[in-house]
mmCIF file of the N, C-alpha and C atoms, coordinates in Angstrom:
data_MODEL
# 
_entry.id   MODEL 
# 
loop_
_atom_site.group_PDB 
_atom_site.id 
_atom_site.type_symbol 
_atom_site.label_atom_id 
_atom_site.label_alt_id 
_atom_site.label_comp_id 
_atom_site.label_asym_id 
_atom_site.label_entity_id 
_atom_site.label_seq_id 
_atom_site.pdbx_PDB_ins_code 
_atom_site.Cartn_x 
_atom_site.Cartn_y 
_atom_site.Cartn_z 
_atom_site.occupancy 
_atom_site.B_iso_or_equiv 
_atom_site.pdbx_formal_charge 
_atom_site.auth_seq_id 
_atom_site.auth_comp_id 
_atom_site.auth_asym_id 
_atom_site.auth_atom_id 
_atom_site.pdbx_PDB_model_num 
ATOM 1   N N  . MET A 1 1  ? 0.819  -1.193 0.000   1.00 0.00 ? 1  MET A N  1 
ATOM 2   C CA . MET A 1 1  ? 0.000  0.000  0.000   1.00 0.00 ? 1  MET A CA 1 
ATOM 3   C C  . MET A 1 1  ? 0.867  1.262  0.000   1.00 0.00 ? 1  MET A C  1 
ATOM 4   N N  . THR A 1 2  ? 1.977  1.217  0.721   1.00 0.00 ? 2  THR A N  1 
ATOM 5   C CA . THR A 1 2  ? 2.835  2.395  0.722   1.00 0.00 ? 2  THR A CA 1 
ATOM 6   C C  . THR A 1 2  ? 3.507  2.582  -0.624  1.00 0.00 ? 2  THR A C  1 
ATOM 7   N N  . ASP A 1 3  ? 3.721  1.492  -1.372  1.00 0.00 ? 3  ASP A N  1 
ATOM 8   C CA . ASP A 1 3  ? 4.321  1.638  -2.695  1.00 0.00 ? 3  ASP A CA 1 
ATOM 9   C C  . ASP A 1 3  ? 3.417  2.442  -3.617  1.00 0.00 ? 3  ASP A C  1 
ATOM 10  N N  . GLY A 1 4  ? 2.119  2.192  -3.535  1.00 0.00 ? 4  GLY A N  1 
ATOM 11  C CA . GLY A 1 4  ? 1.164  2.935  -4.350  1.00 0.00 ? 4  GLY A CA 1 
ATOM 12  C C  . GLY A 1 4  ? 1.157  4.412  -4.019  1.00 0.00 ? 4  GLY A C  1 
ATOM 13  N N  . THR A 1 5  ? 1.188  4.739  -2.748  1.00 0.00 ? 5  THR A N  1 
ATOM 14  C CA . THR A 1 5  ? 1.176  6.155  -2.378  1.00 0.00 ? 5  THR A CA 1 
ATOM 15  C C  . THR A 1 5  ? 2.501  6.821  -2.717  1.00 0.00 ? 5  THR A C  1 
ATOM 16  N N  . ASP A 1 6  ? 3.604  6.096  -2.581  1.00 0.00 ? 6  ASP A N  1 
ATOM 17  C CA . ASP A 1 6  ? 4.897  6.657  -2.983  1.00 0.00 ? 6  ASP A CA 1 
ATOM 18  C C  . ASP A 1 6  ? 4.919  6.918  -4.483  1.00 0.00 ? 6  ASP A C  1 
ATOM 19  N N  . GLN A 1 7  ? 4.385  5.976  -5.240  1.00 0.00 ? 7  GLN A N  1 
ATOM 20  C CA . GLN A 1 7  ? 4.315  6.156  -6.694  1.00 0.00 ? 7  GLN A CA 1 
ATOM 21  C C  . GLN A 1 7  ? 3.403  7.327  -7.046  1.00 0.00 ? 7  GLN A C  1 
ATOM 22  N N  . ASP A 1 8  ? 2.286  7.444  -6.345  1.00 0.00 ? 8  ASP A N  1 
ATOM 23  C CA . ASP A 1 8  ? 1.368  8.565  -6.583  1.00 0.00 ? 8  ASP A CA 1 
ATOM 24  C C  . ASP A 1 8  ? 2.031  9.897  -6.251  1.00 0.00 ? 8  ASP A C  1 
ATOM 25  N N  . ARG A 1 9  ? 2.808  9.920  -5.193  1.00 0.00 ? 9  ARG A N  1 
ATOM 26  C CA . ARG A 1 9  ? 3.515  11.162 -4.820  1.00 0.00 ? 9  ARG A CA 1 
ATOM 27  C C  . ARG A 1 9  ? 4.537  11.547 -5.872  1.00 0.00 ? 9  ARG A C  1 
ATOM 28  N N  . ARG A 1 10 ? 5.270  10.541 -6.395  1.00 0.00 ? 10 ARG A N  1 
ATOM 29  C CA . ARG A 1 10 ? 6.255  10.828 -7.444  1.00 0.00 ? 10 ARG A CA 1 
ATOM 30  C C  . ARG A 1 10 ? 5.571  11.339 -8.708  1.00 0.00 ? 10 ARG A C  1 
ATOM 31  N N  . THR A 1 11 ? 4.451  10.721 -9.037  1.00 0.00 ? 11 THR A N  1 
ATOM 32  C CA . THR A 1 11 ? 3.712  11.147 -10.223 1.00 0.00 ? 11 THR A CA 1 
ATOM 33  C C  . THR A 1 11 ? 3.173  12.563 -10.038 1.00 0.00 ? 11 THR A C  1 
ATOM 34  N N  . ALA A 1 12 ? 2.635  12.852 -8.870  1.00 0.00 ? 12 ALA A N  1 
ATOM 35  C CA . ALA A 1 12 ? 2.128  14.201 -8.592  1.00 0.00 ? 12 ALA A CA 1 
ATOM 36  C C  . ALA A 1 12 ? 3.253  15.225 -8.632  1.00 0.00 ? 12 ALA A C  1 
ATOM 37  N N  . ARG A 1 13 ? 4.417  14.848 -8.128  1.00 0.00 ? 13 ARG A N  1 
ATOM 38  C CA . ARG A 1 13 ? 5.570  15.755 -8.163  1.00 0.00 ? 13 ARG A CA 1 
ATOM 39  C C  . ARG A 1 13 ? 5.984  16.039 -9.599  1.00 0.00 ? 13 ARG A C  1 
ATOM 40  N N  . GLN A 1 14 ? 6.006  14.998 -10.433 1.00 0.00 ? 14 GLN A N  1 
ATOM 41  C CA . GLN A 1 14 ? 6.329  15.195 -11.845 1.00 0.00 ? 14 GLN A CA 1 
ATOM 42  C C  . GLN A 1 14 ? 5.322  16.118 -12.512 1.00 0.00 ? 14 GLN A C  1 
ATOM 43  N N  . ALA A 1 15 ? 4.058  15.924 -12.209 1.00 0.00 ? 15 ALA A N  1 
ATOM 44  C CA . ALA A 1 15 ? 3.014  16.763 -12.801 1.00 0.00 ? 15 ALA A CA 1 
ATOM 45  C C  . ALA A 1 15 ? 3.176  18.217 -12.377 1.00 0.00 ? 15 ALA A C  1 
ATOM 46  N N  . ARG A 1 16 ? 3.524  18.449 -11.115 1.00 0.00 ? 16 ARG A N  1 
ATOM 47  C CA . ARG A 1 16 ? 3.744  19.826 -10.657 1.00 0.00 ? 16 ARG A CA 1 
ATOM 48  C C  . ARG A 1 16 ? 4.941  20.443 -11.363 1.00 0.00 ? 16 ARG A C  1 
ATOM 49  N N  . ILE A 1 17 ? 5.998  19.676 -11.570 1.00 0.00 ? 17 ILE A N  1 
ATOM 50  C CA . ILE A 1 17 ? 7.177  20.189 -12.269 1.00 0.00 ? 17 ILE A CA 1 
ATOM 51  C C  . ILE A 1 17 ? 6.819  20.553 -13.706 1.00 0.00 ? 17 ILE A C  1 
ATOM 52  N N  . VAL A 1 18 ? 6.034  19.693 -14.360 1.00 0.00 ? 18 VAL A N  1 
ATOM 53  C CA . VAL A 1 18 ? 5.611  19.988 -15.727 1.00 0.00 ? 18 VAL A CA 1 
ATOM 54  C C  . VAL A 1 18 ? 4.793  21.275 -15.759 1.00 0.00 ? 18 VAL A C  1 
ATOM 55  N N  . ALA A 1 19 ? 3.869  21.427 -14.830 1.00 0.00 ? 19 ALA A N  1 
ATOM 56  C CA . ALA A 1 19 ? 3.047  22.640 -14.785 1.00 0.00 ? 19 ALA A CA 1 
ATOM 57  C C  . ALA A 1 19 ? 3.915  23.875 -14.561 1.00 0.00 ? 19 ALA A C  1 
ATOM 58  N N  . LEU A 1 20 ? 4.893  23.767 -13.698 1.00 0.00 ? 20 LEU A N  1 
ATOM 59  C CA . LEU A 1 20 ? 5.797  24.883 -13.434 1.00 0.00 ? 20 LEU A CA 1 
ATOM 60  C C  . LEU A 1 20 ? 6.621  25.229 -14.677 1.00 0.00 ? 20 LEU A C  1 
ATOM 61  N N  . VAL A 1 21 ? 7.127  24.214 -15.353 1.00 0.00 ? 21 VAL A N  1 
ATOM 62  C CA . VAL A 1 21 ? 7.930  24.445 -16.563 1.00 0.00 ? 21 VAL A CA 1 
ATOM 63  C C  . VAL A 1 21 ? 7.090  25.128 -17.637 1.00 0.00 ? 21 VAL A C  1 
ATOM 64  N N  . ILE A 1 22 ? 5.859  24.664 -17.827 1.00 0.00 ? 22 ILE A N  1 
ATOM 65  C CA . ILE A 1 22 ? 4.996  25.278 -18.833 1.00 0.00 ? 22 ILE A CA 1 
ATOM 66  C C  . ILE A 1 22 ? 4.711  26.738 -18.478 1.00 0.00 ? 22 ILE A C  1 
ATOM 67  N N  . SER A 1 23 ? 4.390  26.997 -17.225 1.00 0.00 ? 23 SER A N  1 
ATOM 68  C CA . SER A 1 23 ? 4.073  28.364 -16.799 1.00 0.00 ? 23 SER A CA 1 
ATOM 69  C C  . SER A 1 23 ? 5.269  29.295 -16.934 1.00 0.00 ? 23 SER A C  1 
ATOM 70  N N  . VAL A 1 24 ? 6.404  28.855 -16.435 1.00 0.00 ? 24 VAL A N  1 
ATOM 71  C CA . VAL A 1 24 ? 7.604  29.702 -16.485 1.00 0.00 ? 24 VAL A CA 1 
ATOM 72  C C  . VAL A 1 24 ? 8.046  29.922 -17.927 1.00 0.00 ? 24 VAL A C  1 
ATOM 73  N N  . THR A 1 25 ? 7.977  28.877 -18.733 1.00 0.00 ? 25 THR A N  1 
ATOM 74  C CA . THR A 1 25 ? 8.362  29.011 -20.133 1.00 0.00 ? 25 THR A CA 1 
ATOM 75  C C  . THR A 1 25 ? 7.490  30.044 -20.833 1.00 0.00 ? 25 THR A C  1 
ATOM 76  N N  . MET A 1 26 ? 6.200  29.972 -20.607 1.00 0.00 ? 26 MET A N  1 
ATOM 77  C CA . MET A 1 26 ? 5.295  30.915 -21.266 1.00 0.00 ? 26 MET A CA 1 
ATOM 78  C C  . MET A 1 26 ? 5.577  32.351 -20.825 1.00 0.00 ? 26 MET A C  1 
ATOM 79  N N  . LEU A 1 27 ? 5.786  32.544 -19.528 1.00 0.00 ? 27 LEU A N  1 
ATOM 80  C CA . LEU A 1 27 ? 6.060  33.896 -19.027 1.00 0.00 ? 27 LEU A CA 1 
ATOM 81  C C  . LEU A 1 27 ? 7.388  34.431 -19.555 1.00 0.00 ? 27 LEU A C  1 
ATOM 82  N N  . VAL A 1 28 ? 8.418  33.595 -19.541 1.00 0.00 ? 28 VAL A N  1 
ATOM 83  C CA . VAL A 1 28 ? 9.734  34.022 -20.032 1.00 0.00 ? 28 VAL A CA 1 
ATOM 84  C C  . VAL A 1 28 ? 9.676  34.300 -21.529 1.00 0.00 ? 28 VAL A C  1 
ATOM 85  N N  . TRP A 1 29 ? 8.964  33.446 -22.266 1.00 0.00 ? 29 TRP A N  1 
ATOM 86  C CA . TRP A 1 29 ? 8.858  33.641 -23.706 1.00 0.00 ? 29 TRP A CA 1 
ATOM 87  C C  . TRP A 1 29 ? 8.145  34.952 -24.033 1.00 0.00 ? 29 TRP A C  1 
ATOM 88  N N  . MET A 1 30 ? 7.049  35.225 -23.320 1.00 0.00 ? 30 MET A N  1 
ATOM 89  C CA . MET A 1 30 ? 6.315  36.471 -23.557 1.00 0.00 ? 30 MET A CA 1 
ATOM 90  C C  . MET A 1 30 ? 7.178  37.685 -23.208 1.00 0.00 ? 30 MET A C  1 
ATOM 91  N N  . ALA A 1 31 ? 7.898  37.607 -22.095 1.00 0.00 ? 31 ALA A N  1 
ATOM 92  C CA . ALA A 1 31 ? 8.776  38.713 -21.703 1.00 0.00 ? 31 ALA A CA 1 
ATOM 93  C C  . ALA A 1 31 ? 9.900  38.893 -22.718 1.00 0.00 ? 31 ALA A C  1 
ATOM 94  N N  . ALA A 1 32 ? 10.448 37.796 -23.209 1.00 0.00 ? 32 ALA A N  1 
ATOM 95  C CA . ALA A 1 32 ? 11.533 37.877 -24.186 1.00 0.00 ? 32 ALA A CA 1 
ATOM 96  C C  . ALA A 1 32 ? 11.039 38.487 -25.498 1.00 0.00 ? 32 ALA A C  1 
ATOM 97  N N  . GLN A 1 33 ? 9.816  38.160 -25.894 1.00 0.00 ? 33 GLN A N  1 
ATOM 98  C CA . GLN A 1 33 ? 9.256  38.747 -27.112 1.00 0.00 ? 33 GLN A CA 1 
ATOM 99  C C  . GLN A 1 33 ? 9.089  40.260 -26.953 1.00 0.00 ? 33 GLN A C  1 
ATOM 100 N N  . TRP A 1 34 ? 8.637  40.657 -25.788 1.00 0.00 ? 34 TRP A N  1 
ATOM 101 C CA . TRP A 1 34 ? 8.446  42.091 -25.540 1.00 0.00 ? 34 TRP A CA 1 
ATOM 102 C C  . TRP A 1 34 ? 9.790  42.821 -25.499 1.00 0.00 ? 34 TRP A C  1 
ATOM 103 N N  . VAL A 1 35 ? 10.740 42.250 -24.754 1.00 0.00 ? 35 VAL A N  1 
ATOM 104 C CA . VAL A 1 35 ? 12.060 42.873 -24.651 1.00 0.00 ? 35 VAL A CA 1 
ATOM 105 C C  . VAL A 1 35 ? 12.740 42.906 -26.019 1.00 0.00 ? 35 VAL A C  1 
ATOM 106 N N  . GLY A 1 36 ? 12.595 41.817 -26.773 1.00 0.00 ? 36 GLY A N  1 
ATOM 107 C CA . GLY A 1 36 ? 13.182 41.787 -28.112 1.00 0.00 ? 36 GLY A CA 1 
ATOM 108 C C  . GLY A 1 36 ? 12.624 42.870 -29.009 1.00 0.00 ? 36 GLY A C  1 
ATOM 109 N N  . GLY A 1 37 ? 11.329 43.113 -28.896 1.00 0.00 ? 37 GLY A N  1 
ATOM 110 C CA . GLY A 1 37 ? 10.725 44.183 -29.692 1.00 0.00 ? 37 GLY A CA 1 
ATOM 111 C C  . GLY A 1 37 ? 11.174 45.562 -29.249 1.00 0.00 ? 37 GLY A C  1 
ATOM 112 N N  . GLU A 1 38 ? 11.315 45.743 -27.950 1.00 0.00 ? 38 GLU A N  1 
ATOM 113 C CA . GLU A 1 38 ? 11.748 47.045 -27.425 1.00 0.00 ? 38 GLU A CA 1 
ATOM 114 C C  . GLU A 1 38 ? 13.205 47.340 -27.769 1.00 0.00 ? 38 GLU A C  1 
ATOM 115 N N  . LEU A 1 39 ? 14.043 46.319 -27.718 1.00 0.00 ? 39 LEU A N  1 
ATOM 116 C CA . LEU A 1 39 ? 15.461 46.520 -27.988 1.00 0.00 ? 39 LEU A CA 1 
ATOM 117 C C  . LEU A 1 39 ? 15.801 46.410 -29.470 1.00 0.00 ? 39 LEU A C  1 
ATOM 118 N N  . GLY A 1 40 ? 14.849 45.941 -30.245 1.00 0.00 ? 40 GLY A N  1 
ATOM 119 C CA . GLY A 1 40 ? 15.095 45.787 -31.676 1.00 0.00 ? 40 GLY A CA 1 
ATOM 120 C C  . GLY A 1 40 ? 16.076 44.668 -31.984 1.00 0.00 ? 40 GLY A C  1 
ATOM 121 N N  . LEU A 1 41 ? 15.949 43.564 -31.266 1.00 0.00 ? 41 LEU A N  1 
ATOM 122 C CA . LEU A 1 41 ? 16.842 42.427 -31.520 1.00 0.00 ? 41 LEU A CA 1 
ATOM 123 C C  . LEU A 1 41 ? 16.645 41.890 -32.931 1.00 0.00 ? 41 LEU A C  1 
ATOM 124 N N  . GLU A 1 42 ? 17.706 41.318 -33.458 1.00 0.00 ? 42 GLU A N  1 
ATOM 125 C CA . GLU A 1 42 ? 17.625 40.716 -34.780 1.00 0.00 ? 42 GLU A CA 1 
ATOM 126 C C  . GLU A 1 42 ? 16.687 39.511 -34.737 1.00 0.00 ? 42 GLU A C  1 
ATOM 127 N N  . PRO A 1 43 ? 16.008 39.250 -35.817 1.00 0.00 ? 43 PRO A N  1 
ATOM 128 C CA . PRO A 1 43 ? 15.060 38.120 -35.843 1.00 0.00 ? 43 PRO A CA 1 
ATOM 129 C C  . PRO A 1 43 ? 15.697 36.775 -35.523 1.00 0.00 ? 43 PRO A C  1 
ATOM 130 N N  . ARG A 1 44 ? 16.977 36.585 -35.840 1.00 0.00 ? 44 ARG A N  1 
ATOM 131 C CA . ARG A 1 44 ? 17.600 35.291 -35.558 1.00 0.00 ? 44 ARG A CA 1 
ATOM 132 C C  . ARG A 1 44 ? 17.693 35.030 -34.052 1.00 0.00 ? 44 ARG A C  1 
ATOM 133 N N  . TYR A 1 45 ? 17.876 36.072 -33.248 1.00 0.00 ? 45 TYR A N  1 
ATOM 134 C CA . TYR A 1 45 ? 17.918 35.888 -31.801 1.00 0.00 ? 45 TYR A CA 1 
ATOM 135 C C  . TYR A 1 45 ? 16.521 35.604 -31.245 1.00 0.00 ? 45 TYR A C  1 
ATOM 136 N N  . VAL A 1 46 ? 15.540 36.282 -31.784 1.00 0.00 ? 46 VAL A N  1 
ATOM 137 C CA . VAL A 1 46 ? 14.169 36.036 -31.359 1.00 0.00 ? 46 VAL A CA 1 
ATOM 138 C C  . VAL A 1 46 ? 13.757 34.623 -31.758 1.00 0.00 ? 46 VAL A C  1 
ATOM 139 N N  . PHE A 1 47 ? 14.170 34.180 -32.933 1.00 0.00 ? 47 PHE A N  1 
ATOM 140 C CA . PHE A 1 47 ? 13.880 32.823 -33.393 1.00 0.00 ? 47 PHE A CA 1 
ATOM 141 C C  . PHE A 1 47 ? 14.545 31.799 -32.482 1.00 0.00 ? 47 PHE A C  1 
ATOM 142 N N  . LEU A 1 48 ? 15.742 32.104 -32.007 1.00 0.00 ? 48 LEU A N  1 
ATOM 143 C CA . LEU A 1 48 ? 16.429 31.214 -31.075 1.00 0.00 ? 48 LEU A CA 1 
ATOM 144 C C  . LEU A 1 48 ? 15.630 31.080 -29.768 1.00 0.00 ? 48 LEU A C  1 
ATOM 145 N N  . LEU A 1 49 ? 15.098 32.175 -29.281 1.00 0.00 ? 49 LEU A N  1 
ATOM 146 C CA . LEU A 1 49 ? 14.251 32.125 -28.086 1.00 0.00 ? 49 LEU A CA 1 
ATOM 147 C C  . LEU A 1 49 ? 12.987 31.299 -28.339 1.00 0.00 ? 49 LEU A C  1 
ATOM 148 N N  . ASP A 1 50 ? 12.441 31.428 -29.543 1.00 0.00 ? 50 ASP A N  1 
ATOM 149 C CA . ASP A 1 50 ? 11.266 30.617 -29.895 1.00 0.00 ? 50 ASP A CA 1 
ATOM 150 C C  . ASP A 1 50 ? 11.613 29.131 -29.880 1.00 0.00 ? 50 ASP A C  1 
ATOM 151 N N  . LEU A 1 51 ? 12.765 28.780 -30.417 1.00 0.00 ? 51 LEU A N  1 
ATOM 152 C CA . LEU A 1 51 ? 13.185 27.376 -30.429 1.00 0.00 ? 51 LEU A CA 1 
ATOM 153 C C  . LEU A 1 51 ? 13.414 26.837 -29.023 1.00 0.00 ? 51 LEU A C  1 
ATOM 154 N N  . LEU A 1 52 ? 13.964 27.662 -28.147 1.00 0.00 ? 52 LEU A N  1 
ATOM 155 C CA . LEU A 1 52 ? 14.143 27.235 -26.755 1.00 0.00 ? 52 LEU A CA 1 
ATOM 156 C C  . LEU A 1 52 ? 12.797 27.001 -26.074 1.00 0.00 ? 52 LEU A C  1 
ATOM 157 N N  . ALA A 1 53 ? 11.844 27.872 -26.342 1.00 0.00 ? 53 ALA A N  1 
ATOM 158 C CA . ALA A 1 53 ? 10.508 27.688 -25.770 1.00 0.00 ? 53 ALA A CA 1 
ATOM 159 C C  . ALA A 1 53 ? 9.862  26.424 -26.324 1.00 0.00 ? 53 ALA A C  1 
ATOM 160 N N  . LEU A 1 54 ? 10.010 26.176 -27.615 1.00 0.00 ? 54 LEU A N  1 
ATOM 161 C CA . LEU A 1 54 ? 9.463  24.961 -28.206 1.00 0.00 ? 54 LEU A CA 1 
ATOM 162 C C  . LEU A 1 54 ? 10.103 23.716 -27.613 1.00 0.00 ? 54 LEU A C  1 
ATOM 163 N N  . ALA A 1 55 ? 11.400 23.753 -27.367 1.00 0.00 ? 55 ALA A N  1 
ATOM 164 C CA . ALA A 1 55 ? 12.082 22.610 -26.749 1.00 0.00 ? 55 ALA A CA 1 
ATOM 165 C C  . ALA A 1 55 ? 11.543 22.359 -25.349 1.00 0.00 ? 55 ALA A C  1 
ATOM 166 N N  . SER A 1 56 ? 11.294 23.409 -24.612 1.00 0.00 ? 56 SER A N  1 
ATOM 167 C CA . SER A 1 56 ? 10.746 23.269 -23.265 1.00 0.00 ? 56 SER A CA 1 
ATOM 168 C C  . SER A 1 56 ? 9.336  22.691 -23.309 1.00 0.00 ? 56 SER A C  1 
ATOM 169 N N  . PHE A 1 57 ? 8.521  23.179 -24.239 1.00 0.00 ? 57 PHE A N  1 
ATOM 170 C CA . PHE A 1 57 ? 7.164  22.641 -24.380 1.00 0.00 ? 57 PHE A CA 1 
ATOM 171 C C  . PHE A 1 57 ? 7.187  21.182 -24.829 1.00 0.00 ? 57 PHE A C  1 
ATOM 172 N N  . PHE A 1 58 ? 8.118  20.838 -25.704 1.00 0.00 ? 58 PHE A N  1 
ATOM 173 C CA . PHE A 1 58 ? 8.233  19.446 -26.147 1.00 0.00 ? 58 PHE A CA 1 
ATOM 174 C C  . PHE A 1 58 ? 8.603  18.550 -24.968 1.00 0.00 ? 58 PHE A C  1 
ATOM 175 N N  . TRP A 1 59 ? 9.545  18.994 -24.134 1.00 0.00 ? 59 TRP A N  1 
ATOM 176 C CA . TRP A 1 59 ? 9.917  18.228 -22.943 1.00 0.00 ? 59 TRP A CA 1 
ATOM 177 C C  . TRP A 1 59 ? 8.698  18.029 -22.040 1.00 0.00 ? 59 TRP A C  1 
ATOM 178 N N  . ALA A 1 60 ? 7.939  19.092 -21.835 1.00 0.00 ? 60 ALA A N  1 
ATOM 179 C CA . ALA A 1 60 ? 6.746  18.998 -20.990 1.00 0.00 ? 60 ALA A CA 1 
ATOM 180 C C  . ALA A 1 60 ? 5.729  18.024 -21.587 1.00 0.00 ? 60 ALA A C  1 
ATOM 181 N N  . PHE A 1 61 ? 5.586  18.037 -22.906 1.00 0.00 ? 61 PHE A N  1 
ATOM 182 C CA . PHE A 1 61 ? 4.673  17.107 -23.559 1.00 0.00 ? 61 PHE A CA 1 
ATOM 183 C C  . PHE A 1 61 ? 5.122  15.660 -23.368 1.00 0.00 ? 61 PHE A C  1 
ATOM 184 N N  . VAL A 1 62 ? 6.408  15.401 -23.517 1.00 0.00 ? 62 VAL A N  1 
ATOM 185 C CA . VAL A 1 62 ? 6.933  14.041 -23.348 1.00 0.00 ? 62 VAL A CA 1 
ATOM 186 C C  . VAL A 1 62 ? 6.721  13.557 -21.922 1.00 0.00 ? 62 VAL A C  1 
ATOM 187 N N  . VAL A 1 63 ? 7.015  14.370 -20.943 1.00 0.00 ? 63 VAL A N  1 
ATOM 188 C CA . VAL A 1 63 ? 6.842  13.970 -19.548 1.00 0.00 ? 63 VAL A CA 1 
ATOM 189 C C  . VAL A 1 63 ? 5.358  13.778 -19.229 1.00 0.00 ? 63 VAL A C  1 
ATOM 190 N N  . THR A 1 64 ? 4.504  14.654 -19.767 1.00 0.00 ? 64 THR A N  1 
ATOM 191 C CA . THR A 1 64 ? 3.067  14.483 -19.560 1.00 0.00 ? 64 THR A CA 1 
ATOM 192 C C  . THR A 1 64 ? 2.595  13.173 -20.178 1.00 0.00 ? 64 THR A C  1 
ATOM 193 N N  . TRP A 1 65 ? 3.086  12.848 -21.344 1.00 0.00 ? 65 TRP A N  1 
ATOM 194 C CA . TRP A 1 65 ? 2.757  11.582 -21.992 1.00 0.00 ? 65 TRP A CA 1 
ATOM 195 C C  . TRP A 1 65 ? 3.183  10.412 -21.118 1.00 0.00 ? 65 TRP A C  1 
ATOM 196 N N  . GLN A 1 66 ? 4.382  10.482 -20.539 1.00 0.00 ? 66 GLN A N  1 
ATOM 197 C CA . GLN A 1 66 ? 4.869  9.416  -19.662 1.00 0.00 ? 66 GLN A CA 1 
ATOM 198 C C  . GLN A 1 66 ? 3.990  9.282  -18.420 1.00 0.00 ? 66 GLN A C  1 
ATOM 199 N N  . ILE A 1 67 ? 3.584  10.396 -17.850 1.00 0.00 ? 67 ILE A N  1 
ATOM 200 C CA . ILE A 1 67 ? 2.698  10.361 -16.679 1.00 0.00 ? 67 ILE A CA 1 
ATOM 201 C C  . ILE A 1 67 ? 1.372  9.715  -17.061 1.00 0.00 ? 67 ILE A C  1 
ATOM 202 N N  . TRP A 1 68 ? 0.826  10.117 -18.193 1.00 0.00 ? 68 TRP A N  1 
ATOM 203 C CA . TRP A 1 68 ? -0.447 9.564  -18.636 1.00 0.00 ? 68 TRP A CA 1 
ATOM 204 C C  . TRP A 1 68 ? -0.342 8.057  -18.835 1.00 0.00 ? 68 TRP A C  1 
ATOM 205 N N  . ARG A 1 69 ? 0.742  7.601  -19.473 1.00 0.00 ? 69 ARG A N  1 
ATOM 206 C CA . ARG A 1 69 ? 0.921  6.172  -19.702 1.00 0.00 ? 69 ARG A CA 1 
ATOM 207 C C  . ARG A 1 69 ? 1.082  5.412  -18.396 1.00 0.00 ? 69 ARG A C  1 
ATOM 208 N N  . LYS A 1 70 ? 1.827  5.990  -17.462 1.00 0.00 ? 70 LYS A N  1 
ATOM 209 C CA . LYS A 1 70 ? 2.037  5.361  -16.163 1.00 0.00 ? 70 LYS A CA 1 
ATOM 210 C C  . LYS A 1 70 ? 0.725  5.216  -15.399 1.00 0.00 ? 70 LYS A C  1 
ATOM 211 N N  . ARG A 1 71 ? -0.093 6.260  -15.427 1.00 0.00 ? 71 ARG A N  1 
ATOM 212 C CA . ARG A 1 71 ? -1.382 6.233  -14.726 1.00 0.00 ? 71 ARG A CA 1 
ATOM 213 C C  . ARG A 1 71 ? -2.348 5.255  -15.407 1.00 0.00 ? 71 ARG A C  1 
ATOM 214 N N  . ARG A 1 72 ? -2.291 5.203  -16.720 1.00 0.00 ? 72 ARG A N  1 
ATOM 215 C CA . ARG A 1 72 ? -3.176 4.315  -17.464 1.00 0.00 ? 72 ARG A CA 1 
ATOM 216 C C  . ARG A 1 72 ? -2.809 2.849  -17.229 1.00 0.00 ? 72 ARG A C  1 
ATOM 217 N N  . ASP A 1 73 ? -1.525 2.561  -17.123 1.00 0.00 ? 73 ASP A N  1 
ATOM 218 C CA . ASP A 1 73 ? -1.084 1.178  -16.908 1.00 0.00 ? 73 ASP A CA 1 
ATOM 219 C C  . ASP A 1 73 ? -1.383 0.678  -15.498 1.00 0.00 ? 73 ASP A C  1 
ATOM 220 N N  . ASN A 1 74 ? -1.482 1.592  -14.556 1.00 0.00 ? 74 ASN A N  1 
ATOM 221 C CA . ASN A 1 74 ? -1.810 1.195  -13.183 1.00 0.00 ? 74 ASN A CA 1 
ATOM 222 C C  . ASN A 1 74 ? -3.261 1.014  -13.101 1.00 0.00 ? 74 ASN A C  1 
# 
């Protein structure tokens, strides 16, 4: 019984980390877009920030998929 609750706690912790990553990524990306526009950054730097945000979202999607599969298999 304790194994189930330990597993549930780990899964909940992973889900909270994913939620935090998604939230922080979105806020940082929006701030970077605004700062880039104000400073007149070259499009290649703004595109690099977009790629970093996409990589973060992809990571969050993969971990969410793993959580979903783990919960479904139990």
